[in-house]
ROGUSE-119698 format. One record per atom (N, C-alpha, C): x, y, z. Coordinates in steps of 0.05 Angstrom, whole numbers, padded with zeros to 5 digits, always signed. Layout:
# ROGUSE-119698
XYZ
...
# end
This chain:
# ROGUSE-119698
-00538-03969+03332
-00527-03942+03330
-00496-03943+03329
-00484-03960+03346
-00455-03963+03346
-00445-03971+03318
-00459-03990+03306
-00451-04000+03280
-00454-03978+03259
-00475-03961+03260
-00478-03940+03241
-00456-03919+03244
-00449-03912+03269
-00428-03892+03273
-00401-03903+03263
-00396-03928+03269
-00372-03940+03260
-00370-03940+03229
-00392-03947+03217
-00393-03948+03188
-00387-03920+03176
-00400-03900+03186
-00395-03873+03176
-00366-03864+03180
-00356-03869+03204
-00328-03862+03210
-00308-03877+03192
-00314-03902+03189
-00296-03918+03171
-00297-03908+03143
-00320-03901+03133
-00323-03891+03106
-00307-03865+03103
-00308-03848+03123
-00294-03822+03121
-00264-03827+03121
-00254-03846+03138
-00225-03852+03138
-00217-03863+03111
-00233-03881+03100
-00227-03892+03074
-00227-03870+03052
-00245-03851+03054
-00246-03829+03035
-00221-03813+03037
-00213-03806+03061
-00189-03789+03065
-00164-03804+03054
-00162-03829+03059
-00139-03845+03049
-00140-03846+03019
-00164-03851+03008
-00166-03854+02979
-00160-03829+02964
-00167-03806+02976
-00164-03780+02962
-00138-03767+02968
-00120-03780+02983
-00094-03769+02989
-00095-03745+03006
-00112-03745+03027
-00116-03721+03043
-00100-03720+03069
-00082-03740+03072
-00067-03740+03096
-00042-03723+03094
-00037-03712+03071
-00013-03694+03068
-00016-03679+03042
-00009-03692+03020
-00011-03679+02994
-00030-03696+02977
-00041-03683+02957
-00059-03697+02938
-00042-03711+02918
-00047-03737+02914
-00033-03752+02894
-00050-03751+02869
-00040-03740+02847
-00055-03738+02823
-00038-03748+02800
-00046-03771+02789
-00031-03782+02767
-00003-03789+02774
+00001-03797+02799
+00028-03805+02808
+00045-03782+02817
+00035-03757+02816
+00051-03734+02823
+00039-03721+02847
+00055-03714+02867
+00045-03701+02891
+00041-03672+02886
+00018-03661+02892
+00012-03633+02889
+00010-03621+02917
+00028-03603+02924
+00031-03595+02951
+00010-03577+02962
-00007-03565+02945
-00027-03546+02956
-00053-03559+02962
-00054-03586+02966
-00078-03599+02974
-00087-03590+03002
-00113-03588+03006
-00123-03580+03032
-00123-03603+03051
-00112-03599+03076
-00112-03621+03096
-00140-03630+03102
-00143-03656+03107
-00169-03668+03113
-00182-03655+03137
-00166-03648+03157
-00177-03638+03182
-00192-03611+03178
-00184-03597+03157
-00197-03570+03153
-00221-03572+03135
-00228-03595+03125
-00251-03598+03107
-00274-03611+03121
-00298-03598+03121
-00321-03609+03135
-00334-03632+03120
-00347-03649+03135
-00362-03671+03124
-00392-03666+03129
-00408-03684+03120
-00437-03683+03127
-00450-03659+03114
-00469-03648+03128
-00486-03628+03117
-00474-03600+03115
-00450-03596+03125
-00438-03569+03125
-00423-03564+03099
-00438-03566+03077
-00427-03558+03051
-00418-03581+03033
-00415-03605+03043
-00405-03627+03027
-00426-03649+03023
-00451-03643+03027
-00472-03663+03024
-00478-03677+03050
-00502-03686+03053
-00510-03699+03077
-00499-03727+03079
-00494-03737+03103
-00485-03765+03106
-00507-03785+03101
-00532-03776+03100
-00554-03793+03093
-00561-03790+03064
-00564-03812+03049
-00570-03810+03021
-00599-03801+03017
-00604-03783+02998
-00631-03773+02993
-00648-03794+02979
-00674-03788+02976
-00692-03805+02962
-00684-03806+02932
-00693-03826+02917
-00686-03827+02889
-00694-03802+02874
-00678-03794+02855
-00684-03769+02840
-00710-03771+02825
-00728-03752+02828
-00753-03754+02814
-00750-03750+02784
-00766-03763+02768
-00768-03758+02739
-00786-03733+02735
-00777-03715+02718
-00792-03691+02713
-00804-03693+02685
-00830-03689+02683
-00844-03691+02657
-00836-03670+02638
-00830-03645+02648
-00825-03623+02630
-00795-03617+02627
-00778-03630+02642
-00749-03628+02640
-00739-03657+02639
-00741-03669+02615
-00739-03698+02613
-00712-03710+02618
-00690-03693+02616
-00663-03704+02621
-00651-03695+02647
-00669-03689+02666
-00660-03682+02693
-00653-03707+02709
-00629-03708+02720
-00621-03732+02736
-00597-03725+02753
-00593-03742+02773
-00571-03740+02791
-00546-03752+02778
-00524-03738+02778
-00500-03749+02765
-00489-03774+02779
-00498-03778+02804
-00488-03801+02819
-00498-03828+02809
-00520-03827+02793
-00531-03852+02783
-00551-03864+02802
-00560-03888+02796
-00582-03901+02811
-00572-03913+02837
-00591-03922+02853
-00585-03938+02877
-00567-03922+02896
-00546-03935+02905
-00527-03922+02924
-00507-03904+02910
-00509-03902+02884
-00490-03885+02869
-00468-03902+02856
-00457-03891+02834
-00435-03905+02820
-00411-03909+02839
-00396-03929+02834
-00372-03935+02850
-00348-03918+02839
-00335-03904+02857
-00311-03889+02851
-00286-03899+02865
-00268-03881+02872
-00243-03889+02885
-00248-03906+02910
-00232-03926+02914
-00232-03943+02938
-00259-03956+02943
-00275-03960+02923
-00301-03973+02926
-00322-03955+02939
-00317-03929+02940
-00336-03910+02952
-00357-03903+02931
-00382-03900+02940
-00403-03893+02923
-00404-03862+02919
-00410-03854+02895
-00414-03825+02890
-00440-03816+02905
-00437-03794+02919
-00460-03784+02935
-00482-03774+02917
-00506-03781+02923
-00530-03770+02910
-00539-03745+02924
-00554-03728+02909
-00564-03704+02921
-00544-03681+02922
-00522-03684+02908
-00501-03663+02908
-00501-03647+02882
-00498-03661+02860
-00497-03649+02833
-00518-03662+02815
-00534-03645+02802
-00554-03654+02783
-00547-03643+02755
-00555-03658+02735
-00552-03649+02707
-00580-03647+02695
-00582-03631+02673
-00609-03627+02662
-00607-03616+02633
-00629-03617+02620
-00633-03601+02596
-00644-03574+02605
-00653-03558+02586
-00662-03531+02594
-00683-03532+02616
-00680-03515+02636
-00697-03515+02659
-00722-03498+02653
-00742-03510+02640
-00767-03497+02635
-00790-03514+02646
-00791-03517+02672
-00810-03536+02684
-00838-03525+02685
-00857-03545+02684
-00885-03537+02690
-00888-03533+02720
-00912-03526+02728
-00916-03518+02756
-00909-03541+02775
-00918-03566+02768
-00912-03588+02786
-00883-03594+02788
-00869-03593+02765
-00840-03599+02765
-00824-03577+02779
-00834-03552+02777
-00821-03530+02791
-00823-03535+02821
-00845-03544+02830
-00849-03550+02859
-00830-03573+02867
-00826-03592+02850
-00808-03614+02856
-00779-03604+02858
-00771-03587+02839
-00745-03575+02840
-00741-03559+02866
-00762-03544+02874
-00760-03529+02898
-00755-03546+02922
-00765-03571+02922
-00762-03589+02945
-00734-03600+02948
-00718-03597+02927
-00690-03608+02927
-00671-03590+02942
-00679-03566+02948
-00661-03548+02962
-00638-03538+02946
-00642-03535+02920
-00620-03526+02902
-00610-03498+02910
-00584-03495+02909
-00572-03469+02916
-00563-03454+02891
-00555-03468+02870
-00544-03455+02846
-00550-03470+02821
-00554-03455+02799
-00558-03466+02772
-00538-03454+02754
-00525-03471+02738
-00505-03462+02718
-00515-03468+02690
-00519-03448+02675
-00531-03450+02648
-00508-03448+02628
-00503-03470+02613
-00481-03472+02595
-00489-03464+02566
-00512-03452+02563
-00522-03445+02536
-00511-03418+02527
-00514-03413+02501
-00507-03387+02490
-00530-03367+02494
-00524-03342+02489
-00544-03321+02492
-00569-03326+02475
-00564-03336+02450
-00587-03342+02433
-00605-03363+02444
-00593-03384+02454
-00609-03406+02466
-00624-03397+02490
-00612-03381+02507
-00625-03372+02531
-00649-03353+02524
-00645-03336+02504
-00666-03318+02495
-00690-03334+02485
-00685-03357+02473
-00707-03373+02462
-00723-03388+02483
-00709-03395+02505
-00722-03410+02526
-00709-03404+02553
-00715-03382+02565
-00702-03375+02591
-00709-03395+02613
-00690-03398+02631
-00695-03416+02654
-00718-03406+02671
-00732-03424+02683
-00752-03418+02704
-00742-03432+02729
-00735-03417+02749
-00720-03427+02772
-00736-03427+02798
-00730-03445+02816
-00742-03444+02843
-00732-03418+02857
-00747-03410+02876
-00739-03386+02891
-00714-03391+02907
-00697-03370+02909
-00673-03371+02925
-00650-03385+02911
-00652-03391+02886
-00630-03405+02872
-00613-03384+02857
-00587-03386+02860
-00569-03368+02846
-00564-03378+02818
-00567-03360+02798
-00565-03367+02770
-00539-03356+02759
-00524-03373+02743
-00500-03364+02729
-00500-03375+02701
-00493-03359+02682
-00488-03368+02655
-00458-03371+02651
-00450-03394+02641
-00422-03400+02636
-00419-03408+02607
-00403-03392+02593
-00400-03397+02564
-00379-03420+02560
-00387-03441+02546
-00369-03462+02539
-00367-03467+02509
-00383-03451+02494
-00381-03453+02465
-00374-03425+02454
-00356-03425+02434
-00348-03400+02422
-00368-03390+02402
-00386-03407+02393
-00406-03399+02373
-00432-03414+02378
-00453-03405+02364
-00479-03419+02366
-00477-03448+02359
-00489-03466+02374
-00485-03495+02370
-00498-03506+02345
-00516-03491+02333
-00529-03501+02308
-00509-03503+02285
-00489-03486+02285
-00468-03487+02265
-00478-03490+02237
-00466-03510+02223
-00472-03514+02195
-00488-03540+02190
-00505-03546+02209
-00519-03572+02207
-00536-03575+02182
-00546-03552+02171
-00563-03553+02147
-00548-03564+02123
-00521-03562+02124
-00505-03571+02101
-00498-03601+02102
-00505-03615+02124
-00498-03643+02127
-00516-03660+02108
-00503-03679+02095
-00517-03694+02074
-00520-03724+02079
-00509-03734+02101
-00511-03762+02107
-00508-03767+02137
-00518-03790+02147
-00514-03796+02175
-00484-03798+02183
-00468-03808+02165
-00439-03810+02171
-00426-03783+02174
-00434-03764+02156
-00424-03737+02158
-00434-03724+02184
-00458-03729+02191
-00469-03718+02216
-00454-03728+02241
-00448-03754+02241
-00433-03765+02264
-00405-03753+02265
-00392-03751+02242
-00366-03739+02242
-00366-03710+02251
-00388-03696+02244
-00391-03668+02253
-00392-03666+02284
-00408-03684+02296
-00411-03684+02325
-00385-03692+02338
-00372-03713+02327
-00346-03722+02338
-00326-03699+02338
-00325-03684+02317
-00306-03661+02315
-00313-03640+02337
-00339-03637+02342
-00347-03618+02363
-00338-03627+02391
-00339-03653+02396
-00330-03664+02421
-00299-03661+02424
-00285-03665+02402
-00256-03661+02403
-00250-03631+02409
-00265-03614+02397
-00261-03585+02401
-00266-03578+02430
-00285-03591+02443
-00291-03585+02471
-00266-03589+02489
-00250-03609+02482
-00225-03614+02497
-00204-03592+02492
-00203-03582+02468
-00181-03564+02460
-00187-03535+02460
-00212-03528+02455
-00220-03500+02452
-00216-03483+02477
-00205-03460+02474
-00199-03443+02497
-00224-03434+02512
-00245-03427+02497
-00270-03420+02509
-00281-03443+02526
-00281-03467+02515
-00291-03490+02530
-00274-03496+02554
-00248-03495+02552
-00231-03501+02575
-00234-03480+02597
-00237-03455+02589
-00241-03434+02609
-00269-03437+02622
-00289-03444+02606
-00316-03447+02617
-00318-03471+02636
-00307-03494+02629
-00308-03517+02646
-00291-03513+02671
-00269-03498+02669
-00254-03492+02693
-00271-03475+02712
-00286-03456+02702
-00303-03439+02719
-00325-03456+02731
-00338-03473+02714
-00360-03490+02725
-00350-03508+02747
-00328-03522+02743
-00319-03541+02764
-00310-03526+02789
-00298-03502+02785
-00289-03487+02809
-00313-03477+02824
-00334-03467+02810
-00358-03458+02824
-00372-03481+02838
-00374-03504+02825
-00386-03527+02838
-00371-03535+02863
-00345-03533+02863
-00329-03539+02886
-00333-03519+02909
-00335-03494+02902
-00335-03473+02922
-00363-03465+02933
-00384-03475+02920
-00411-03468+02928
-00424-03490+02944
-00435-03483+02967
-00448-03503+02984
-00475-03511+02973
-00484-03535+02981
-00511-03544+02975
-00514-03558+02948
-00537-03570+02943
-00543-03583+02918
-00543-03563+02894
-00531-03571+02872
-00528-03553+02849
-00535-03568+02824
-00543-03553+02803
-00550-03565+02777
-00537-03550+02755
-00528-03564+02735
-00517-03551+02711
-00531-03563+02687
-00533-03547+02666
-00549-03556+02643
-00542-03541+02618
-00550-03552+02595
-00549-03538+02569
-00577-03539+02557
-00579-03542+02531
-00606-03543+02519
-00618-03570+02520
-00604-03591+02510
-00614-03618+02511
-00603-03634+02534
-00583-03623+02548
-00572-03637+02571
-00555-03662+02563
-00543-03661+02539
-00529-03685+02530
-00500-03681+02522
-00493-03659+02509
-00466-03655+02499
-00449-03638+02518
-00455-03613+02521
-00440-03596+02540
-00444-03607+02569
-00469-03613+02575
-00475-03625+02601
-00463-03652+02604
-00463-03668+02583
-00451-03695+02584
-00421-03694+02590
-00407-03674+02578
-00378-03672+02583
-00373-03663+02612
-00389-03644+02621
-00386-03635+02649
-00390-03659+02668
-00410-03675+02663
-00415-03699+02679
-00392-03718+02678
-00381-03723+02654
-00358-03741+02651
-00334-03731+02667
-00331-03704+02668
-00308-03693+02683
-00312-03699+02713
-00336-03694+02723
-00341-03698+02752
-00339-03727+02759
-00350-03745+02743
-00348-03773+02750
-00319-03783+02747
-00304-03772+02728
-00276-03779+02726
-00261-03770+02751
-00267-03746+02761
-00254-03736+02785
-00260-03755+02809
-00284-03766+02809
-00292-03785+02830
-00280-03813+02827
-00266-03818+02804
-00254-03844+02800
-00273-03864+02789
-00296-03856+02778
-00315-03874+02765
-00302-03885+02739
-00302-03911+02734
-00290-03922+02710
-00303-03910+02685
-00287-03908+02663
-00297-03897+02639
-00321-03912+02627
-00321-03938+02630
-00344-03953+02620
-00370-03946+02634
-00368-03940+02659
-00392-03931+02674
-00400-03902+02666
-00380-03885+02662
-00385-03858+02653
-00399-03859+02626
-00389-03877+02608
-00401-03879+02582
-00430-03889+02584
-00435-03909+02601
-00463-03919+02604
-00481-03897+02614
-00471-03881+02633
-00487-03859+02643
-00493-03838+02621
-00473-03832+02605
-00476-03814+02583
-00498-03823+02564
-00498-03848+02558
-00517-03859+02538
-00546-03860+02549
-00550-03856+02575
-00577-03856+02586
-00594-03833+02575
-00581-03813+02563
-00597-03792+02550
-00616-03803+02530
-00608-03824+02515
-00625-03836+02495
-00650-03848+02507
-00648-03857+02533
-00671-03868+02547
-00688-03845+02559
-00675-03827+02573
-00690-03805+02586
-00705-03788+02565
-00693-03783+02543
-00704-03765+02523
-00717-03780+02500
-00723-03806+02503
-00733-03823+02481
-00758-03812+02469
-00777-03803+02485
-00803-03793+02474
-00798-03767+02458
-00781-03750+02468
-00775-03725+02454
-00761-03730+02428
-00741-03748+02429
-00727-03755+02405
-00745-03767+02384
-00763-03785+02392
-00781-03798+02374
-00800-03777+02361
-00811-03759+02378
-00829-03739+02367
-00815-03720+02348
-00791-03713+02354
-00775-03695+02336
-00770-03709+02309
-00762-03734+02310
-00757-03749+02285
-00783-03752+02269
-00805-03756+02282
-00831-03758+02268
-00837-03732+02253
-00832-03710+02266
-00838-03684+02253
-00819-03679+02229
-00794-03687+02233
-00775-03683+02211
-00781-03702+02188
-00789-03726+02194
-00797-03745+02173
-00820-03735+02157
-00840-03724+02172
-00864-03713+02158
-00858-03689+02141
-00839-03673+02150
-00833-03648+02135
-00812-03651+02114
-00791-03669+02119
-00769-03670+02101
-00763-03698+02090
-00776-03718+02102
-00771-03745+02092
-00753-03761+02111
-00753-03788+02108
-00737-03805+02126
-00707-03802+02124
-00697-03794+02100
-00668-03791+02098
-00658-03767+02115
-00673-03746+02114
-00666-03722+02131
-00669-03730+02161
-00689-03745+02168
-00693-03753+02196
-00669-03770+02205
-00659-03787+02189
-00636-03804+02197
-00611-03787+02201
-00608-03765+02186
-00586-03747+02191
-00589-03734+02218
-00613-03724+02224
-00618-03710+02249
-00618-03728+02273
-00623-03754+02268
-00621-03773+02290
-00593-03773+02303
-00573-03769+02287
-00545-03768+02297
-00540-03743+02314
-00556-03723+02310
-00552-03697+02324
-00568-03694+02349
-00591-03707+02351
-00609-03702+02374
-00607-03724+02395
-00593-03746+02389
-00588-03766+02409
-00558-03766+02416
-00549-03787+02430
-00521-03789+02436
-00511-03816+02426
-00485-03817+02421
-00472-03842+02410
-00446-03845+02425
-00439-03870+02430
-00414-03875+02445
-00390-03863+02432
-00390-03861+02405
-00367-03851+02391
-00363-03821+02397
-00383-03807+02405
-00381-03778+02411
-00364-03774+02436
-00372-03786+02458
-00357-03783+02483
-00329-03795+02480
-00328-03818+02465
-00302-03830+02461
-00283-03812+02447
-00293-03795+02429
-00276-03776+02414
-00263-03757+02434
-00278-03748+02454
-00267-03730+02475
-00246-03745+02492
-00252-03769+02500
-00233-03785+02516
-00207-03788+02501
-00209-03795+02475
-00185-03800+02459
-00169-03774+02456
-00183-03752+02453
-00169-03726+02450
-00155-03719+02476
-00167-03725+02499
-00153-03720+02525
-00128-03737+02527
-00130-03762+02520
-00107-03780+02522
-00085-03772+02502
-00093-03763+02478
-00074-03756+02458
-00059-03730+02465
-00073-03711+02475
-00061-03685+02480
-00049-03681+02508
-00059-03696+02527
-00049-03692+02555
-00038-03717+02568
-00041-03740+02555
-00030-03765+02566
-00046-03778+02587
-00062-03763+02602
-00079-03775+02622
-00102-03755+02629
-00122-03766+02642
-00145-03749+02651
-00135-03729+02672
-00118-03739+02690
-00109-03721+02712
-00094-03697+02700
-00077-03702+02680
-00062-03680+02668
-00080-03661+02653
-00102-03671+02642
-00121-03653+02629
-00134-03635+02650
-00140-03645+02673
-00152-03629+02694
-00134-03606+02702
-00108-03612+02706
-00089-03592+02716
-00077-03575+02693
-00068-03588+02671
-00055-03573+02650
-00075-03562+02629
-00096-03577+02624
-00115-03568+02604
-00135-03548+02615
-00148-03556+02637
-00168-03538+02650
-00156-03519+02669
-00132-03524+02679
-00120-03506+02699
-00132-03508+02726
-00143-03531+02733
-00155-03534+02760
-00133-03537+02781
-00137-03525+02804
-00118-03528+02826
-00123-03554+02841
-00103-03563+02855
-00106-03588+02870
-00127-03585+02892
-00130-03561+02903
-00150-03557+02924
-00178-03559+02912
-00182-03549+02888
-00209-03551+02875
-00215-03580+02870
-00196-03595+02860
-00201-03624+02855
-00207-03638+02880
-00193-03632+02902
-00197-03644+02927
-00225-03638+02938
-00234-03613+02936
-00260-03605+02945
-00282-03621+02930
-00278-03623+02904
-00298-03638+02888
-00299-03668+02896
-00275-03680+02900
-00275-03708+02908
-00288-03712+02935
-00284-03694+02953
-00297-03696+02979
-00327-03694+02976
-00336-03675+02960
-00365-03672+02956
-00377-03697+02943
-00362-03708+02924
-00372-03731+02909
-00371-03757+02924
-00351-03760+02942
-00346-03786+02954
-00347-03787+02985
-00341-03765+02998
-00337-03767+03027
-00363-03770+03042
# end
């Protein structure tokens, strides 16, 4: 017991030191004076996640891209060698669970769900939520995501189309306002929370990249986590491509393959746009999204403390 208490205490001290909570928050080499003092921020189960790691995230048959953003095992490594906490933030595709999966979601004690879809997408497949969960729709797209995909004539054109969409996510005012709201709400709301879009890969993938980046997870790990969609949704992707092949032929299916899965070049396009326009990820958080230092601190504590 002494060893366990020492370990937990040491971990918290390391977290406070790593996150710059002894005075001001250090962000990209610049001190931001409105950081919240460590002494005023609770640890453990009082809003920042339990000190005990939860059981592995269950796979859901009817929500195939549902997963914990912390990753497998003890969680991805972030700042100062601290593991990202599991059981805090979940990502998903549209939440339309069957009865068994709904019961599983109920067991996770979710407090809030953030739906990043458009009105049209929600009307086509409304969320089915556990009891007691607060629901919010947050707009991160200025237009319906289907766009002009019918006009795409080659896999290369389809990939370029998606890459342009990822660049727009970094720059578009609707996207920046929406992700600011999402991250602020995640920081300010207690308990386990989930965010999702339709397939849980693009809008949800960028939100996950932002959270893992705030936790100090290396980009190569963020990229590997992003690409897991191709594994989680493999059966759905395969079935969709089979239907398209049967209806329109293999050439059309190869075009759609670029749209329904994920590719490293997509997320990389967003990363490069952040670096090009803001110089660093930290500056994107503050100057691009307009996040306050206190919000970033709250998120880092939830993710790592």
